[in-house]
LOKETOR-914883 format. One record per residue (C-alpha): residue in three letters; chain; x, y, z. Coordinates in steps of 0.02 Angstrom, whole numbers, padded with zeros to 5 digits. Example, Ala and Ser with C-alpha at 12.3 -4.5 7.8 and 13.67 -1.06 7.14 Angstrom:
# LOKETOR-914883
  lumza  vexlo      c1      c2      c3
    Ala      A   00615  -00225   00390
    Ser      A   00684  -00053   00357
# end
This chain:
# LOKETOR-914883
  lumza  vexlo      c1      c2      c3
    Met      A   00001   00000   00000
    Glu      A   00071   00168  -00048
    Gly      A   00066   00310   00075
    Arg      A  -00083   00413   00025
    Tyr      A  -00245   00487   00089
    Tyr      A  -00399   00377   00067
    Glu      A  -00547   00495   00076
    Ala      A  -00679   00363   00111
    Ile      A  -00589   00310   00271
    Asp      A  -00636   00480   00343
    Gly      A  -00815   00432   00299
    Leu      A  -00792   00271   00397
    Arg      A  -00731   00376   00545
    Ala      A  -00891   00478   00528
    Val      A  -01000   00321   00536
    Ala      A  -00904   00258   00687
    Val      A  -00919   00418   00787
    Leu      A  -01104   00436   00743
    Leu      A  -01137   00260   00803
    Val      A  -01055   00301   00970
    Leu      A  -01146   00468   00980
    Phe      A  -01319   00393   00945
    Phe      A  -01285   00250   01068
    His      A  -01240   00368   01209
    Ala      A  -01388   00479   01168
    Gly      A  -01501   00329   01202
    Phe      A  -01573   00303   01029
    Gly      A  -01648   00130   01013
    Phe      A  -01586   00100   00838
    Ala      A  -01405   00113   00898
    Glu      A  -01409   00003   01053
    Gly      A  -01247  -00076   00995
    Gly      A  -01168   00086   00939
    Phe      A  -01020   00062   01055
    Val      A  -00946  -00046   00915
    Gly      A  -00891   00117   00834
    Val      A  -00740   00111   00950
    Asp      A  -00690  -00059   00875
    Val      A  -00695   00025   00704
    Phe      A  -00575   00161   00764
    Phe      A  -00453   00027   00824
    Val      A  -00451  -00058   00653
    Ile      A  -00425   00109   00565
    Ser      A  -00280   00148   00681
    Gly      A  -00202  -00021   00647
    Phe      A  -00216   00009   00459
    Leu      A  -00143   00185   00458
    Ile      A  -00008   00169   00590
    Thr      A   00057  -00001   00532
    Gly      A   00065   00057   00351
    Met      A   00153   00217   00399
    Ile      A   00284   00130   00507
    Ala      A   00318  -00004   00375
    Arg      A   00341   00126   00237
    Asp      A   00459   00232   00340
    Ile      A   00564   00080   00386
    Glu      A   00574   00025   00204
    Arg      A   00627   00201   00153
    Lys      A   00751   00207   00298
    Glu      A   00660   00362   00362
    Trp      A   00592   00287   00523
    Ser      A   00617   00386   00685
    Phe      A   00544   00335   00852
    Ser      A   00561   00512   00921
    Arg      A   00473   00591   00772
    Phe      A   00331   00464   00782
    Tyr      A   00298   00494   00966
    Leu      A   00311   00683   00954
    Arg      A   00185   00683   00812
    Arg      A   00066   00571   00911
    Ile      A   00079   00684   01064
    Ala      A   00043   00839   00960
    Arg      A  -00097   00752   00867
    Leu      A  -00195   00679   01014
    Thr      A  -00146   00755   01180
    Pro      A  -00194   00941   01169
    Ala      A  -00377   00908   01126
    Leu      A  -00387   00774   01262
    Leu      A  -00311   00889   01393
    Val      A  -00428   01033   01348
    Thr      A  -00575   00915   01363
    Ile      A  -00516   00855   01532
    Ile      A  -00491   01033   01597
    Ala      A  -00664   01088   01536
    Thr      A  -00742   00933   01616
    Leu      A  -00656   00964   01783
    Val      A  -00718   01144   01784
    Ala      A  -00897   01093   01740
    Gly      A  -00890   00952   01866
    Tyr      A  -00845   01073   02005
    Phe      A  -01014   01158   01986
    Ile      A  -01119   01001   01951
    Leu      A  -01049   00848   02039
    Ala      A  -01060   00789   02217
    Pro      A  -00894   00790   02311
    Glu      A  -00868   00603   02299
    Asp      A  -00900   00607   02112
    Leu      A  -00790   00760   02089
    Ala      A  -00647   00676   02183
    Arg      A  -00666   00526   02071
    Leu      A  -00667   00638   01918
    Gly      A  -00503   00717   01972
    Arg      A  -00427   00545   01991
    Thr      A  -00494   00490   01822
    Gly      A  -00429   00648   01739
    Ser      A  -00255   00614   01807
    Tyr      A  -00257   00435   01743
    Ala      A  -00324   00491   01573
    Ala      A  -00186   00620   01555
    Val      A  -00054   00484   01574
    Ser      A  -00146   00362   01458
    Gly      A  -00201   00245   01596
    Ser      A  -00388   00274   01618
    Asn      A  -00430   00104   01541
    Ile      A  -00327   00019   01676
    Phe      A  -00408   00129   01809
    Phe      A  -00584   00086   01752
    Trp      A  -00541  -00098   01740
    Leu      A  -00474  -00101   01919
    Glu      A  -00625  -00004   01979
    Ser      A  -00756  -00112   01894
    Gly      A  -00865  -00222   02004
    Tyr      A  -01039  -00255   02066
    Phe      A  -01051  -00097   02170
    Asp      A  -00955   00011   02049
    Gln      A  -01036   00175   02002
    Ala      A  -01144   00177   01847
    Ser      A  -01069   00244   01688
    Ser      A  -01191   00390   01697
    Ser      A  -01088   00459   01842
    Lys      A  -00920   00456   01751
    Pro      A  -00894   00602   01632
    Leu      A  -00724   00538   01574
    Leu      A  -00767   00355   01558
    His      A  -00747   00363   01368
    Thr      A  -00561   00401   01388
    Trp      A  -00534   00214   01416
    Ser      A  -00523   00193   01227
    Leu      A  -00391   00330   01216
    Gly      A  -00291   00237   01348
    Val      A  -00300   00079   01239
    Glu      A  -00251   00179   01084
    Glu      A  -00105   00268   01167
    Gln      A  -00038   00105   01243
    Tyr      A  -00048   00031   01068
    Tyr      A   00057   00178   01003
    Leu      A   00182   00143   01140
    Val      A   00216  -00040   01096
    Trp      A   00168  -00058   00912
    Pro      A   00315   00036   00831
    Ala      A   00440  -00072   00924
    Leu      A   00350  -00232   00874
    Val      A   00338  -00182   00690
    Phe      A   00521  -00126   00691
    Leu      A   00575  -00291   00769
    Phe      A   00478  -00395   00643
    Ala      A   00546  -00290   00499
    Lys      A   00725  -00323   00555
    Leu      A   00686  -00510   00559
    Gly      A   00621  -00519   00379
    Gly      A   00544  -00362   00307
    Arg      A   00360  -00335   00266
    Lys      A   00322  -00521   00258
    Ala      A   00391  -00549   00433
    Ile      A   00289  -00401   00496
    Ala      A   00130  -00477   00424
    Trp      A   00163  -00649   00498
    Gly      A   00211  -00575   00666
    Leu      A   00054  -00468   00675
    Ala      A  -00054  -00613   00620
    Ala      A   00017  -00721   00760
    Leu      A  -00011  -00584   00888
    Gly      A  -00187  -00556   00823
    Val      A  -00233  -00740   00837
    Leu      A  -00163  -00750   01014
    Ser      A  -00257  -00592   01063
    Leu      A  -00421  -00654   00991
    Cys      A  -00407  -00825   01071
    Ala      A  -00368  -00746   01240
    Ala      A  -00515  -00624   01221
    Val      A  -00638  -00761   01176
    Tyr      A  -00577  -00872   01316
    Leu      A  -00582  -00739   01451
    Asn      A  -00738  -00645   01394
    Gly      A  -00852  -00754   01500
    Lys      A  -00733  -00758   01649
    Asn      A  -00670  -00578   01655
    Pro      A  -00767  -00470   01531
    Gly      A  -00701  -00310   01610
    Ala      A  -00522  -00353   01568
    Val      A  -00567  -00404   01391
    Phe      A  -00660  -00241   01365
    Phe      A  -00538  -00118   01443
    Leu      A  -00362  -00188   01419
    Met      A  -00255  -00162   01264
    Pro      A  -00187  -00342   01244
    Phe      A  -00363  -00404   01209
    Arg      A  -00384  -00272   01072
    Ile      A  -00226  -00317   00977
    His      A  -00323  -00428   00857
    Gln      A  -00420  -00272   00798
    Phe      A  -00262  -00168   00774
    Ala      A  -00178  -00317   00689
    Leu      A  -00323  -00340   00569
    Gly      A  -00307  -00162   00508
    Gly      A  -00118  -00183   00498
    Leu      A  -00132  -00340   00391
    Ile      A  -00242  -00246   00268
    Ala      A  -00108  -00112   00255
    Leu      A   00033  -00239   00230
    Thr      A  -00045  -00368   00114
    Leu      A  -00181  -00289   00007
    Thr      A  -00190  -00155  -00125
    Leu      A  -00338  -00038  -00110
    Lys      A  -00421  -00016  -00278
    Gly      A  -00591  -00002  -00354
    Gly      A  -00686  -00143  -00436
    Arg      A  -00851  -00237  -00437
    Leu      A  -00796  -00354  -00298
    Gln      A  -00742  -00205  -00191
    Ser      A  -00908  -00119  -00224
    Leu      A  -01005  -00270  -00162
    Ser      A  -00885  -00290  -00016
    Gly      A  -00909  -00106   00031
    Leu      A  -01098  -00126   00032
    Ala      A  -01084  -00284   00136
    Ser      A  -00967  -00203   00259
    Val      A  -01085  -00057   00288
    Leu      A  -01232  -00175   00315
    Met      A  -01127  -00279   00436
    Leu      A  -01076  -00125   00533
    Leu      A  -01255  -00058   00544
    Ala      A  -01315  -00229   00601
    Ala      A  -01184  -00234   00737
    Gly      A  -01230  -00057   00788
    Asn      A  -01409  -00112   00811
    Leu      A  -01390  -00288   00880
    Ala      A  -01231  -00291   00984
    Ser      A  -01256  -00296   01173
    Gly      A  -01129  -00242   01300
    Asp      A  -01220  -00338   01439
    Gly      A  -01143  -00509   01416
    Gly      A  -01170  -00510   01228
    Ala      A  -01082  -00630   01110
    Tyr      A  -00902  -00579   01078
    Trp      A  -00912  -00612   00891
    Leu      A  -01055  -00487   00878
    Asn      A  -00983  -00359   01000
    Ala      A  -00803  -00354   00939
    Val      A  -00764  -00472   00794
    Leu      A  -00904  -00426   00673
    Pro      A  -00875  -00236   00680
    Ala      A  -00687  -00262   00661
    Val      A  -00710  -00373   00509
    Ala      A  -00836  -00249   00437
    Ala      A  -00711  -00106   00460
    Ala      A  -00572  -00207   00377
    Leu      A  -00685  -00249   00228
    Phe      A  -00733  -00067   00211
    Ile      A  -00552  -00011   00210
    Trp      A  -00512  -00138   00073
    Ser      A  -00661  -00072  -00026
    Ser      A  -00631   00112   00008
    Glu      A  -00574   00150  -00172
    Ala      A  -00729   00077  -00253
    Ala      A  -00831   00209  -00344
    Pro      A  -00997   00180  -00252
    Val      A  -00908   00183  -00083
    Lys      A  -00815   00345  -00125
    Ala      A  -00975   00425  -00193
    Val      A  -01055   00416  -00019
    Phe      A  -00915   00405   00107
    Ala      A  -00790   00521   00022
    Ser      A  -00922   00657   00003
    Pro      A  -00878   00825   00082
    Pro      A  -01000   00808   00231
    Met      A  -00937   00633   00275
    Arg      A  -00754   00685   00258
    Met      A  -00787   00837   00367
    Leu      A  -00869   00731   00504
    Gly      A  -00726   00607   00490
    Arg      A  -00597   00744   00519
    Trp      A  -00696   00806   00669
    Ser      A  -00726   00630   00736
    Tyr      A  -00587   00628   00867
    Ser      A  -00640   00794   00941
    Ile      A  -00824   00746   00933
    Tyr      A  -00786   00586   01026
    Leu      A  -00691   00681   01160
    Val      A  -00827   00808   01200
    His      A  -00987   00708   01176
    Trp      A  -00983   00598   01330
    Pro      A  -00949   00737   01459
    Ile      A  -01095   00832   01383
    Met      A  -01211   00682   01393
    Val      A  -01161   00641   01573
    Leu      A  -01156   00814   01649
    Trp      A  -01315   00879   01570
    Pro      A  -01432   00751   01652
    Leu      A  -01334   00760   01816
    Ala      A  -01369   00947   01820
    Thr      A  -01555   00923   01786
    Asp      A  -01666   00770   01805
    Phe      A  -01542   00626   01779
    Glu      A  -01606   00577   01609
    Leu      A  -01597   00637   01430
    Ser      A  -01765   00637   01346
    Ala      A  -01773   00593   01161
    Gly      A  -01778   00779   01116
    Glu      A  -01635   00820   01235
    Gly      A  -01537   00676   01158
    Val      A  -01554   00758   00986
    Val      A  -01499   00925   01057
    Ala      A  -01353   00843   01148
    Cys      A  -01296   00766   00983
    Ile      A  -01305   00935   00896
    Ile      A  -01209   01019   01037
    Ser      A  -01078   00880   01031
    Leu      A  -01054   00902   00844
    Ala      A  -01035   01092   00865
    Ala      A  -00917   01076   01014
    Gly      A  -00815   00943   00922
    Ala      A  -00797   01056   00772
    Ala      A  -00739   01200   00884
    Leu      A  -00613   01087   00971
    Tyr      A  -00549   01029   00803
    Tyr      A  -00523   01200   00730
    Phe      A  -00462   01292   00885
    Val      A  -00358   01157   00973
    Glu      A  -00331   00997   00876
    Thr      A  -00278   01080   00710
    Pro      A  -00167   01220   00780
    Phe      A  -00068   01101   00890
    Arg      A  -00037   00959   00770
    Phe      A   00127   00945   00672
    Thr      A   00113   00984   00487
    Ser      A   00244   01004   00351
    Glu      A   00216   01192   00353
    Lys      A   00261   01209   00537
    Thr      A   00432   01273   00581
    Pro      A   00535   01190   00719
    Arg      A   00499   01343   00827
    Ala      A   00311   01324   00800
    Arg      A   00321   01140   00843
    Gly      A   00416   01182   01001
    Trp      A   00279   01302   01054
    Ser      A   00149   01165   01021
    Leu      A   00242   01045   01133
    Ala      A   00269   01180   01266
    Gly      A   00083   01222   01269
    Thr      A   00042   01036   01283
    Ala      A   00162   01019   01429
    Val      A   00080   01166   01521
    Met      A  -00093   01089   01496
    Phe      A  -00028   00920   01552
    Gly      A   00040   00994   01713
    Ser      A  -00122   01089   01741
    Val      A  -00226   00931   01725
    Leu      A  -00115   00834   01846
    Phe      A  -00115   00979   01970
    Ala      A  -00304   01006   01964
    Gly      A  -00345   00820   01961
    Ala      A  -00231   00781   02106
    His      A  -00306   00921   02211
    Leu      A  -00486   00868   02177
    Trp      A  -00438   00692   02222
    Ala      A  -00336   00732   02377
    Leu      A  -00462   00859   02444
    Asp      A  -00611   00741   02425
    Gly      A  -00698   00845   02293
    Phe      A  -00705   01004   02399
    Pro      A  -00849   00959   02517
    Gly      A  -00847   01141   02578
    Arg      A  -00949   01182   02422
    Met      A  -01097   01091   02496
    Asn      A  -01244   01144   02601
    Ala      A  -01188   01123   02781
    Glu      A  -01335   01005   02812
    Phe      A  -01266   00883   02685
    Lys      A  -01081   00883   02727
    Lys      A  -01096   00723   02827
    Phe      A  -01144   00635   02665
    Ala      A  -00991   00693   02568
    Ser      A  -00912   00523   02590
    Met      A  -01014   00369   02625
    Lys      A  -00867   00248   02638
    His      A  -00881   00236   02827
    Glu      A  -01065   00199   02810
    Trp      A  -01030   00064   02680
    Asp      A  -00903  -00016   02797
    Arg      A  -01026  -00015   02942
    Arg      A  -01159  -00089   02831
    Gln      A  -01045  -00227   02767
    Asn      A  -01002  -00274   02946
    Lys      A  -01187  -00279   02993
    Leu      A  -01220  -00389   02842
    Arg      A  -01086  -00512   02902
    Met      A  -00990  -00492   02738
    Gly      A  -00879  -00641   02700
    Val      A  -00971  -00749   02825
    Cys      A  -01156  -00751   02775
    Asn      A  -01151  -00624   02632
    Ile      A  -01022  -00699   02514
    Ser      A  -00924  -00623   02372
    Lys      A  -00923  -00713   02205
    Asp      A  -00734  -00713   02217
    Ala      A  -00736  -00809   02382
    Pro      A  -00739  -01000   02395
    Leu      A  -00905  -01079   02442
    Ser      A  -00821  -01149   02598
    Ser      A  -00812  -00972   02668
    Phe      A  -00998  -00982   02708
    Asn      A  -01016  -01017   02895
    Ile      A  -01164  -01133   02924
    Lys      A  -01149  -01124   03113
    Thr      A  -01160  -00933   03117
    Cys      A  -01277  -00906   02972
    Ala      A  -01395  -01056   02960
    Thr      A  -01413  -01146   03127
    Pro      A  -01579  -01100   03207
    Pro      A  -01612  -01118   03394
    Asp      A  -01714  -01262   03462
    Asp      A  -01870  -01156   03488
    Gly      A  -01950  -01005   03406
    Pro      A  -01985  -00968   03221
    Ala      A  -01838  -00981   03102
    Tyr      A  -01831  -00924   02920
    Met      A  -01691  -00938   02794
    Ile      A  -01656  -00786   02682
    Ile      A  -01588  -00837   02511
    Gly      A  -01546  -00707   02378
    Asp      A  -01428  -00578   02308
    Ser      A  -01382  -00408   02381
    Tyr      A  -01568  -00370   02398
    Gly      A  -01579  -00525   02505
    Ala      A  -01444  -00449   02614
    Asp      A  -01551  -00290   02626
    Ala      A  -01697  -00400   02678
    Tyr      A  -01590  -00469   02820
    Leu      A  -01551  -00293   02883
    Ile      A  -01737  -00250   02887
    Leu      A  -01807  -00412   02954
    Ser      A  -01677  -00441   03090
    Glu      A  -01725  -00272   03165
    Ala      A  -01911  -00282   03131
    Tyr      A  -01935  -00454   03209
    Pro      A  -01807  -00483   03348
    Asp      A  -01901  -00641   03407
    Val      A  -01876  -00729   03240
    Tyr      A  -01713  -00815   03191
    Phe      A  -01655  -00768   03017
    Gly      A  -01531  -00876   02929
    Gln      A  -01438  -00787   02789
    Met      A  -01359  -00853   02632
    Thr      A  -01340  -00708   02511
    Leu      A  -01229  -00678   02361
    Pro      A  -01219  -00501   02288
    Gly      A  -01224  -00497   02099
    Cys      A  -01307  -00667   02074
    Leu      A  -01489  -00667   02020
    Leu      A  -01586  -00790   02122
    Thr      A  -01635  -00950   02032
    Gly      A  -01742  -01099   02081
    Pro      A  -01681  -01278   02109
    Glu      A  -01734  -01330   01932
    Thr      A  -01709  -01171   01831
    Met      A  -01532  -01149   01897
    Thr      A  -01475  -01299   01793
    Tyr      A  -01500  -01194   01636
    Asn      A  -01399  -01048   01699
    Lys      A  -01228  -01104   01635
    Lys      A  -01154  -00931   01632
    Trp      A  -01185  -00911   01818
    Ser      A  -01126  -01085   01871
    Trp      A  -01046  -01019   02030
    Cys      A  -01209  -00937   02079
    Ala      A  -01303  -01098   02044
    Lys      A  -01186  -01196   02159
    Phe      A  -01208  -01068   02296
    Tyr      A  -01398  -01066   02286
    Lys      A  -01407  -01255   02271
    Arg      A  -01318  -01266   02438
    Gly      A  -01432  -01133   02510
    Tyr      A  -01587  -01237   02467
    Ala      A  -01507  -01391   02543
    Val      A  -01466  -01298   02705
    Ala      A  -01643  -01225   02717
    Arg      A  -01719  -01400   02693
    Lys      A  -01606  -01495   02814
    Asn      A  -01575  -01372   02957
    Gly      A  -01750  -01361   03030
    Phe      A  -01812  -01194   02961
    Asp      A  -01997  -01154   02960
    Gly      A  -01987  -01061   02796
    Val      A  -01884  -00977   02662
    Ile      A  -01877  -00793   02612
    Phe      A  -01835  -00764   02430
    Ala      A  -01766  -00589   02393
    Ser      A  -01677  -00537   02233
    Ala      A  -01665  -00413   02090
    Trp      A  -01785  -00517   01991
    Pro      A  -01741  -00542   01806
    Ala      A  -01864  -00525   01663
    Glu      A  -01888  -00713   01652
    Arg      A  -01933  -00722   01835
    Ala      A  -02099  -00815   01815
    Ala      A  -02019  -00985   01786
    Arg      A  -01894  -00955   01926
    Val      A  -02022  -00897   02054
    Asp      A  -02141  -01041   02013
    Asp      A  -01996  -01161   02034
    Met      A  -01951  -01086   02204
    Leu      A  -02128  -01089   02269
    Arg      A  -02155  -01268   02208
    Trp      A  -01995  -01320   02297
    Ala      A  -02051  -01236   02459
    Glu      A  -02220  -01323   02452
    Glu      A  -02142  -01493   02417
    Asn      A  -02030  -01471   02569
    Ser      A  -02169  -01405   02682
    Leu      A  -02083  -01236   02703
    Asp      A  -02175  -01072   02720
    Ala      A  -02130  -00959   02571
    Ile      A  -02108  -00771   02582
    Leu      A  -02069  -00673   02424
    Phe      A  -01989  -00500   02424
    Ser      A  -02042  -00410   02265
    Asp      A  -01944  -00293   02152
    Arg      A  -01906  -00127   02236
    Thr      A  -01891   00053   02185
    Arg      A  -01731   00109   02101
    Phe      A  -01664   00280   02053
    Lys      A  -01572   00339   01898
    Gln      A  -01430   00405   02005
    Arg      A  -01351   00364   02173
    Val      A  -01457   00444   02308
    Pro      A  -01309   00516   02407
    Ala      A  -01251   00602   02246
    Ile      A  -01425   00672   02220
    Val      A  -01420   00740   02396
    Thr      A  -01245   00813   02395
    Ser      A  -01267   00896   02225
    Ser      A  -01429   00982   02283
    Leu      A  -01449   01149   02369
    Asn      A  -01564   01092   02510
    Arg      A  -01665   00945   02572
    Ala      A  -01823   00993   02481
    Gln      A  -01734   01007   02315
    Ala      A  -01647   00841   02344
    Gln      A  -01814   00754   02376
    Arg      A  -01890   00832   02219
    Arg      A  -01744   00778   02112
    Ala      A  -01748   00602   02185
    Thr      A  -01934   00587   02150
    Ala      A  -01900   00639   01971
    Ala      A  -01759   00513   01961
    Glu      A  -01865   00364   02019
    Ile      A  -01876   00228   01886
    Arg      A  -02063   00194   01883
    Phe      A  -02041   00032   01788
    Tyr      A  -01995  -00054   01950
    Glu      A  -02154   00005   02035
    Met      A  -02250  -00089   01902
    Leu      A  -02143  -00245   01927
    Ala      A  -02169  -00241   02114
    Asn      A  -02356  -00224   02098
    Ser      A  -02365  -00362   01968
    Met      A  -02270  -00483   02080
    Glu      A  -02392  -00451   02221
    Lys      A  -02538  -00477   02103
    Asn      A  -02468  -00634   02020
    Tyr      A  -02403  -00724   02174
    Gly      A  -02508  -00658   02317
    Asp      A  -02617  -00813   02320
    Lys      A  -02467  -00933   02317
    Ala      A  -02353  -00853   02446
    Lys      A  -02338  -00709   02567
    Val      A  -02275  -00563   02463
    Val      A  -02188  -00409   02532
    Asn      A  -02214  -00270   02405
    Met      A  -02050  -00174   02425
    Arg      A  -02115  -00024   02332
    Thr      A  -02260  -00008   02455
    Leu      A  -02140  -00035   02600
    Leu      A  -02014   00097   02548
    Cys      A  -02123   00225   02459
    Glu      A  -02280   00327   02467
    Glu      A  -02404   00350   02326
    Asp      A  -02325   00514   02273
    Gly      A  -02145   00456   02281
    Cys      A  -02008   00373   02383
    Pro      A  -01935   00466   02531
    Ile      A  -01745   00476   02535
    Phe      A  -01731   00548   02713
    Asp      A  -01792   00486   02880
    Gly      A  -01857   00605   03014
    Glu      A  -01679   00647   03069
    Ser      A  -01619   00692   02893
    Asn      A  -01521   00530   02872
    Val      A  -01510   00467   02693
    Leu      A  -01606   00304   02669
    Tyr      A  -01501   00236   02525
    Leu      A  -01317   00211   02492
    Asp      A  -01329   00199   02303
    Glu      A  -01468   00186   02173
    Ser      A  -01566   00055   02269
    His      A  -01476  -00024   02418
    Ile      A  -01532   00042   02587
    Ser      A  -01419   00120   02718
    Leu      A  -01421   00066   02901
    Ala      A  -01534   00216   02934
    Gly      A  -01643   00155   02791
    Ala      A  -01651  -00020   02866
    His      A  -01707   00053   03032
    Trp      A  -01837   00161   02949
    Ala      A  -01899   00015   02841
    Ala      A  -01906  -00101   02992
    Gln      A  -02031   00015   03077
    Arg      A  -02140   00015   02921
    Met      A  -02121  -00173   02904
    Arg      A  -02192  -00202   03079
    Ala      A  -02338  -00087   03040
    Gln      A  -02377  -00161   02870
    His      A  -02336  -00344   02899
    Gly      A  -02362  -00378   03085
    Asp      A  -02426  -00553   03052
    Leu      A  -02295  -00602   02924
    Phe      A  -02226  -00746   03029
    Arg      A  -02389  -00810   03100
    Lys      A  -02443  -00979   03036
# end
C-alpha cells in the first residue's frame, strides 16, 4: 500500500463516531453503537502499521518523530476536554464524584484510564452515567498501542521485512483473539478495557495495510456494501451486557477491515468520500472527546435523564463543540509540514503546560475529597459514604453469611448463618444483595425470629430446577443449590426469597414456590423494589437543600420497578406471602430519601443504608405484623 490519503476512510470514521454518539444519546436503533470504538481501532491499525512499515522501508523511520507527532496530534484536545470537564464538574458533581473525576482525569492524562476503570469495575461500581471521562478508556488503549506497536513492527521488519511483519502481527492477532474469547465469559471487564485483548483489531487493520492493495472494482463495491450493512447490524444488535463476543467485537472489526479494502470503489467513495462525510470524519476525534462529558453532565445537572428531544440536542451540541475543538485546538497544535521547528516547540510547550495543569487540578480534587466545603452544611456528613458502607458490610456479616463471588463456597459459615435455635420461628433468607437488605430490615423488625442468611451479591436468584439452565452463572447456581439444601435440612420453618428479579422471573419464582411447598416450608417473596437513575447520596450532595434533593430524587425514580413490584404481588399473592417493597419503601407520590432525622435512606441507586433499614423495619412491623404467624 502506498502512503496516500484515502478519503472514504474519513467517511468510515464519521460512521463510527455517529454510532457512538447515537448510542450514548439513548437512541434505540443504535443500542450496539459502542462498536464504533472497534472500528476506530481497526483504522488505527491500518494507518499506523502502514506508515511505520513505509518509513522503515525508506530508511526514514524515527521513534522520536513518531511519538512527538502522536503527542501533538492527540494530547492537546484530550487535555482541553479534561480541563473543561473538571471545571464543569466542580459546579455540578457531588464531592465524591468530583474527587473520582479528578482521579480519572489524572489517569487519562497519562494514558491509563482504561486500567483505572478496569481495576474499579465491580458489582457496586458507580454507573457509567456518573463518570464524565469514562470514554477516555479507549484513548488509553489507543495510546498504549502507540507505545508498543512501533517497536513490534520494527523488530519484525528487522527479522524479515514486510512479510515478517505480516506474519508477526497475524500471530499476535490470533493469540489476542483467542485470549479475548476465552476470558470474555470469565473476566469481561479485562477483555473490554485492556489493550492486549484489542490487539487482534489493530492487527487486522495492519494486515490490510501490509498485504492488500486498495483499488476499485465490482468485488470491492459489493464488499463495501456488505461491510456497511454488517456495521449497521452490529450497531443495532450488539449488546454490552454479556453479549456474544463475535457480535460485539469481531463482526464490527471485520466490517471495518472490509470497508477499508473497498474504500477506493466508486460507489463507496460517492457516499463516504463526500464532503460532509469527510468533514465529520476529520472532526470525529474531537467529537468523541466532547460528547460523553456533555451527555453525562447535562442530566446530572437536571433530572438525571436525557429525553429523546434532549438527546437530539445533545448530539447537535456535541457536533458543534467537536468542530470547535478541532479548529481551535486539535488543528493548531498538530505537526504539519508547514510548521517550523519553533512552532512545533511552542505546540509541545503548550501541551506540557496543559498536562501539568490537569495533573495539578486532578490531584487536588482527588486529595481534597472533591471540595466538600462547596456543599450545604446540612449535607456535609454525606460527602463520603465509605464509613457507612463499611458499617453496613459489617452488619451484613460480609464474608461470613453475605459472600463475594470471588470467595470460595467454603467461606460460608453454616454455624453462624444457618443454625436455628431449638425453639421459636426460624426463616432462611436466600438471595442476592437485595436478600442482604432483607436481612437488615427483618432482623431489626422481628427480633423474636431467627433469620438464617445465605446471600450472594451480583447473582440473580434462581430456583432448584431453573438454575440448571444458567450455565453462565454456574458459581451462583452452586451457591444457591447449597442454600436450598441448608434450608431444607437445618430445621427452618420457611424460606424468604429476595432478589433483583430478572425479566424471566416467572419460571424461577414458580420453581421456588413449588420447591417450598414440596418441602413443607413457608414461602415469603420479596418483590422488586424502587430504584433511582442516580445514586441517592449524589443526588443529595449535589442539591442545594433537602427539599430540592427530595424533588430531584422523585423525578429520578424509575417507575418501571413500581409496576414490577405491583405485578409480583398480584401474580403471586395467592401462592405465597408477598412483601411489596415499593409499598414498604415508598408513598403514593414518591419514595422518601430521608428519615425524620435527615439521614439518607439509600447508599446507592437502590440499596438501603443502616438508617434506611431502621426506617424500613418500623414500616415493616406496621404493614406486616402477622408475616410470621402460621
